[in-house]
C-alpha positions in Angstrom: -17.9 -17.6 -211.5 -20.4 -15.3 -212.1 -22.1 -13.4 -209.1 -25.8 -14.5 -208.9 -28.4 -12.0 -210.3 -29.1 -9.4 -207.3 -25.9 -10.6 -205.9 -22.7 -8.2 -206.6 -18.6 -8.9 -205.8 -17.5 -6.8 -203.7 -15.7 -4.8 -207.0 -18.6 -5.2 -208.9 -18.4 -2.0 -210.8 -21.5 -0.1 -212.7 -20.1 2.1 -215.8 -23.3 4.3 -216.8 -23.6 6.7 -219.6 -25.1 10.4 -218.7 -25.8 11.8 -222.1 -26.7 15.4 -220.8 -27.4 16.9 -217.7 -31.4 16.0 -217.6 -29.9 12.1 -217.6 -27.5 13.1 -214.7 -30.1 15.0 -212.7 -32.6 11.8 -213.0 -29.4 9.5 -212.0 -29.1 11.8 -208.9 -32.8 11.3 -208.2 -32.6 7.3 -208.5 -29.5 7.5 -206.3 -31.4 9.4 -203.9 -34.6 7.4 -203.8 -32.6 4.0 -202.6 -30.1 6.2 -200.1 -30.9 5.8 -196.4 -29.2 7.0 -192.9 -26.2 6.4 -192.1 -24.9 5.8 -196.4 -22.0 8.1 -197.6 -22.0 8.8 -201.2 -18.2 9.4 -202.5 -18.6 11.9 -205.7 -14.6 11.7 -207.7 -13.4 13.0 -210.7 -12.1 16.1 -211.9 -12.8 19.4 -211.9 -16.1 20.2 -213.9 -17.1 16.4 -214.4 -20.4 17.7 -212.5 -20.0 16.4 -208.7 -21.7 19.2 -207.5 -24.5 18.9 -210.2 -24.9 15.7 -209.0 -25.4 17.0 -205.7 -28.1 19.1 -206.2 -30.1 16.8 -207.9 -29.5 14.7 -205.1 -30.8 16.7 -202.8 -33.2 18.3 -204.8 -34.8 14.9 -205.2 -33.9 13.8 -201.3 -35.9 17.8 -200.5 -38.8 16.8 -202.9 -38.2 20.2 -203.6 -37.3 21.2 -207.7 -36.6 24.8 -206.8 -34.2 23.9 -203.6 -31.3 26.4 -204.0 -28.0 24.0 -203.3 -24.6 26.3 -203.0 -21.6 25.0 -203.7 -19.9 24.2 -200.0 -16.7 25.0 -201.4 -16.1 27.6 -199.4 -17.9 26.4 -196.0 -17.0 22.8 -196.4 -20.3 21.3 -195.4 -24.1 22.3 -196.3 -26.9 19.9 -194.7 -30.1 20.4 -195.5 -33.2 18.8 -193.6 -34.6 15.9 -196.8 -37.9 13.7 -196.5 -35.4 11.0 -195.9 -33.7 12.8 -192.3 -30.7 15.1 -192.7 -28.1 14.8 -195.3 -24.7 16.4 -195.5 -22.6 17.5 -198.2 -19.0 18.4 -198.1 -16.4 19.5 -200.4 -13.3 18.3 -199.1 -10.8 19.9 -202.1 -9.4 22.2 -199.2 -8.4 19.9 -196.8 -5.4 18.3 -196.4 -6.4 15.5 -195.1 -8.6 13.6 -192.7 -7.6 15.8 -189.6 -9.7 18.4 -190.2 -13.3 16.1 -190.6 -14.0 16.0 -186.8 -14.5 19.9 -186.6 -16.7 19.7 -189.1 -19.0 16.9 -187.7 -18.3 14.3 -190.3 -18.3 10.9 -187.3 -21.4 12.0 -186.2 -22.8 13.1 -190.3 -22.3 9.7 -191.0 -25.5 8.8 -189.0 -27.4 10.3 -191.2 -26.6 10.7 -195.6 -23.4 12.1 -196.6 -22.6 13.2 -200.1 -18.6 13.8 -199.9 -16.8 15.6 -203.3 -13.0 14.8 -203.1 -13.2 11.5 -201.3 -9.2 10.5 -201.6 -9.0 14.0 -198.9 -10.6 11.2 -196.5 -8.1 9.0 -196.3 -8.0 6.0 -193.9 -11.8 7.7 -192.9 -13.2 6.5 -196.5 -16.4 4.7 -194.8 -16.1 0.8 -195.9 -19.5 0.6 -197.3 -20.5 3.9 -199.5 -20.9 4.4 -202.7 -18.5 5.9 -204.8 -19.6 7.8 -208.1 -16.1 8.5 -210.3 -17.5 10.7 -212.6 -15.6 11.5 -215.9 -16.0 14.2 -218.6 -17.4 13.4 -222.2 -18.2 15.3 -225.2 -20.1 17.8 -225.0 -22.5 17.8 -221.2 -22.1 14.0 -221.2 -20.6 12.0 -218.9 -19.4 8.8 -217.5 -20.0 7.6 -214.2 -18.8 4.3 -212.6 -20.7 3.1 -209.5 -19.0 1.1 -207.1 -20.3 0.0 -203.9 -23.6 -0.6 -202.2 -23.7 -4.5 -203.4 -27.2 -4.9 -202.1 -28.8 -2.4 -204.5 -26.4 -2.1 -207.4 -29.1 -3.7 -209.4 -31.2 -0.7 -209.0 -28.9 1.6 -210.1 -28.9 0.1 -213.7 
């Protein structure tokens, strides 16, 4: 049985083609407009897929500052920002071997705010059940394909 409009089964997936960086930025701004405290947004995909670019656009939209400096947290592992939505924490988990190091990075407390997490496979059992997952795949040129799951109550607004 197909879900009713506005209601989604637990495994529903939305596929969006993002033809260029401007489309990725616009999609990130749309996600930011729907985000609220307690949300975790997992950004998955290979190197160069656009995870950090998505996070940068999300943070600029959430802060209402198109010029906000958003460095990659590859070396610091987490960067926190005060935005119009409240605190947003941007994690890059690439250098972690697993979830053991998350406690000292303030993961549990951060999850009460809004979290963006790159390389979510490093979360292991700490991967939040209700998270929005955006898996980015490389396309031709600047194009990306986004495979989106989670946020069943807000999925319609992401179409």
